[in-house]
C-alpha positions in Angstrom: -73.2 -22.9 -60.7 -69.4 -22.4 -61.2 -67.8 -23.0 -57.8 -64.1 -22.8 -56.9 -63.0 -25.3 -54.2 -61.0 -23.8 -51.4 -59.2 -26.6 -49.7 -59.6 -30.0 -51.3 -56.1 -31.3 -51.1 -53.9 -33.1 -53.7 -54.6 -36.4 -52.0 -58.4 -36.1 -52.6 -58.2 -39.2 -54.9 -57.5 -41.3 -51.8 -60.4 -39.9 -49.9 -64.0 -41.2 -49.9 -66.4 -39.5 -52.3 -68.3 -38.3 -49.2 -65.2 -36.7 -47.8 -64.5 -35.0 -51.1 -68.1 -33.8 -51.3 -68.0 -32.6 -47.7 -64.8 -30.5 -48.2 -66.0 -29.0 -51.5 -69.4 -28.0 -50.3 -68.0 -26.8 -47.0 -65.6 -24.5 -48.8 -68.3 -23.1 -51.1 -70.3 -22.3 -48.0 -67.3 -20.7 -46.2 -66.5 -18.5 -49.2 -70.1 -17.6 -49.8 -70.2 -19.2 -53.3 -73.3 -20.7 -51.7 -75.1 -17.8 -50.1 -76.5 -17.7 -46.6 -80.1 -18.8 -46.8 -79.7 -20.5 -50.2 -81.4 -23.8 -51.0 -78.9 -26.6 -51.7 -80.0 -28.9 -54.5 -78.3 -32.2 -53.9 -78.7 -33.3 -57.6 -77.0 -30.1 -58.9 -74.2 -30.4 -56.3 -73.6 -34.0 -57.3 -73.4 -33.0 -60.9 -70.9 -30.2 -60.2 -68.8 -32.5 -58.1 -69.0 -35.4 -60.5 -70.3 -37.8 -57.8 -73.5 -39.5 -57.0 -76.2 -38.0 -54.7 -75.5 -40.4 -51.8 -72.0 -38.8 -51.1 -73.6 -35.4 -51.3 -76.3 -36.3 -48.8 -73.8 -37.8 -46.4 -71.8 -34.6 -46.7 -74.9 -32.4 -46.0 -75.5 -34.4 -42.8 -72.0 -33.6 -41.6 -72.4 -29.9 -42.6 -75.5 -29.7 -40.5 -73.5 -30.8 -37.5 -71.0 -28.0 -38.3 -74.0 -25.5 -38.3 -73.3 -24.6 -41.9 -76.6 -26.0 -43.3 -80.0 -26.6 -41.8 -82.5 -29.2 -43.1 -86.2 -28.7 -42.8 -88.8 -31.5 -43.4 -90.5 -31.2 -46.8 -88.6 -27.9 -47.5 -85.0 -29.1 -48.1 -81.5 -28.1 -46.9 -80.5 -24.5 -46.7 -77.2 -22.7 -46.0 -77.5 -21.2 -42.5 -77.9 -17.5 -42.3 -75.2 -15.2 -40.7 -75.8 -12.2 -38.5 -73.9 -10.0 -36.0 -75.1 -12.1 -33.0 -73.2 -15.0 -34.5 -70.0 -13.0 -34.4 -70.4 -12.3 -30.7 -71.1 -15.9 -29.9 -68.3 -17.3 -32.0 -65.7 -14.7 -30.8 -66.6 -15.5 -27.2 -65.7 -19.2 -27.7 -62.6 -18.5 -29.8 -61.3 -16.0 -27.3 -61.1 -18.8 -24.7 -60.1 -21.7 -26.9 -57.6 -20.2 -29.4 -55.2 -19.1 -26.6 -55.6 -22.5 -25.0 -54.6 -24.2 -28.2 -51.7 -21.9 -28.9 -50.3 -22.3 -25.4 -50.7 -26.1 -25.5 -49.0 -26.2 -28.9 -46.1 -24.2 -27.6 -45.8 -26.6 -24.7 -46.2 -30.1 -26.3 -45.4 -29.8 -30.0 -42.7 -32.3 -31.1 -39.6 -31.1 -33.0 -41.1 -32.5 -36.2 -44.3 -30.5 -35.7 -42.4 -27.4 -35.0 -40.5 -27.9 -38.3 -43.9 -28.1 -40.0 -44.9 -24.8 -38.3 -41.7 -23.2 -39.5 -42.6 -24.2 -43.1 -46.0 -22.5 -42.6 -44.2 -19.4 -41.2 -42.1 -19.2 -44.3 -45.2 -19.4 -46.5 -46.7 -16.5 -44.5 -43.5 -14.5 -44.9 -43.5 -15.0 -48.7 -47.2 -14.4 -49.1 -48.1 -11.3 -51.2 -51.5 -10.2 -50.0 -51.9 -7.5 -52.6 -51.8 -10.0 -55.5 -53.5 -12.9 -53.8 -57.1 -14.0 -54.4 -59.6 -14.2 -51.6 -59.4 -18.0 -51.8 -55.6 -18.0 -51.5 -55.7 -15.7 -48.5 -58.3 -17.9 -46.8 -56.2 -21.0 -47.6 -53.2 -19.5 -45.9 -55.2 -18.3 -42.9 -56.7 -21.8 -42.5 -53.2 -23.4 -42.9 -51.9 -21.3 -40.0 -54.8 -21.9 -37.6 -55.2 -25.5 -38.4 -51.5 -26.1 -38.1 -51.6 -24.7 -34.5 -54.7 -26.7 -33.7 -53.0 -29.9 -34.8 -49.8 -29.0 -33.0 -51.8 -28.7 -29.7 -52.3 -32.5 -30.0 -55.8 -32.6 -28.5 -58.2 -33.9 -31.2 -61.3 -32.8 -29.3 -60.0 -29.2 -29.0 -58.9 -29.3 -32.6 -62.3 -30.4 -33.8 -64.1 -27.6 -31.9 -61.7 -24.9 -33.1 -61.9 -26.0 -36.7 -65.7 -25.7 -36.5 -65.6 -22.2 -35.0 -62.8 -21.1 -37.3 -65.0 -22.1 -40.2 -67.9 -20.1 -38.9 -65.6 -17.1 -38.4 -64.3 -17.4 -41.9 -67.8 -17.3 -43.3 -68.4 -14.0 -41.5 -65.0 -12.7 -42.6 -66.0 -13.4 -46.2 -69.1 -11.3 -45.8 -67.0 -8.2 -45.2 -63.6 -9.0 -46.7 -64.0 -6.4 -49.5 -64.5 -3.7 -46.9 -61.5 -4.6 -44.7 -58.8 -2.0 -45.3 -55.6 -3.9 -44.5 -55.6 -7.7 -44.9 -51.8 -7.7 -44.8 -51.9 -6.8 -41.1 -54.3 -9.7 -40.4 -52.1 -12.1 -42.3 -48.8 -11.0 -40.8 -50.1 -11.1 -37.3 -49.7 -14.8 -37.7 -45.9 -14.5 -37.9 -45.4 -13.6 -34.2 -47.9 -16.1 -33.2 -46.2 -18.9 -35.1 -42.8 -17.9 -33.7 -44.1 -17.9 -30.2 -45.5 -21.5 -30.6 -42.3 -22.7 -32.3 -40.1 -21.1 -29.6 -42.2 -22.8 -26.9 -43.3 -19.5 -25.3 -46.7 -20.5 -23.9 -47.6 -17.2 -22.3 -46.8 -15.1 -25.4 -48.5 -17.6 -27.8 -51.7 -17.4 -25.7 -51.7 -13.6 -25.6 -51.1 -13.2 -29.3 -53.9 -15.7 -30.1 -56.2 -13.7 -27.8 -55.3 -10.4 -29.5 -55.7 -11.9 -32.9 -59.3 -13.1 -32.2 -60.1 -9.7 -30.6 -58.7 -7.8 -33.5 -60.7 -10.0 -36.0 -63.9 -9.3 -34.2 -63.2 -5.5 -34.0 -62.3 -5.3 -37.7 -65.4 -7.2 -38.7 -67.7 -5.1 -36.5 -66.2 -1.9 -38.0 -66.7 -3.2 -41.5 -70.3 -4.1 -40.7 -71.0 -0.7 -39.2 -69.7 1.0 -42.4 -72.0 -1.2 -44.6 
């Protein structure tokens, strides 16, 4: 197994081993390095991560709460499967909560938080989709969404949205090689970030809704072509 971590940050040395294990395994699940339905071997995962089996087991418990793995008695822990029904369910939830978070962020974000969003906006502007890896594109996408979730300053809403954004990312990875124009998806974030930074609640909410709807339509079209 040769896995590439998606989002373990530079401060990973200050995190618990269970947190590092959680982030790494989560990212392997999101990017389909660990395939849907695949059996997870905690000993092998621990060896790849350079940690003991206890942090890995703690991480797997958290990932089960995230609906990314499922443990069966006497059979083991498996990556959850993905199907088109999941896309409908996930999009239904995100279509309600993403606009809520964007509007709230536009309303309540502090000047310092808006400055942080401007920094993300500059990263999106400078991002070259054509030369980026899938992992780099997913990292940027996560940075935008999670930046807005954090800016909304509602930790319960943030937790829910991160969970469903992760599930959506997993579906995205199933079809990413069949999506014709990733640059359009990435650059949709620019107007959304500007609306949040400018405090335009109504526009931020509408752009978030359109982004979720466009994501679902693009994935459905890619699945239909498969």
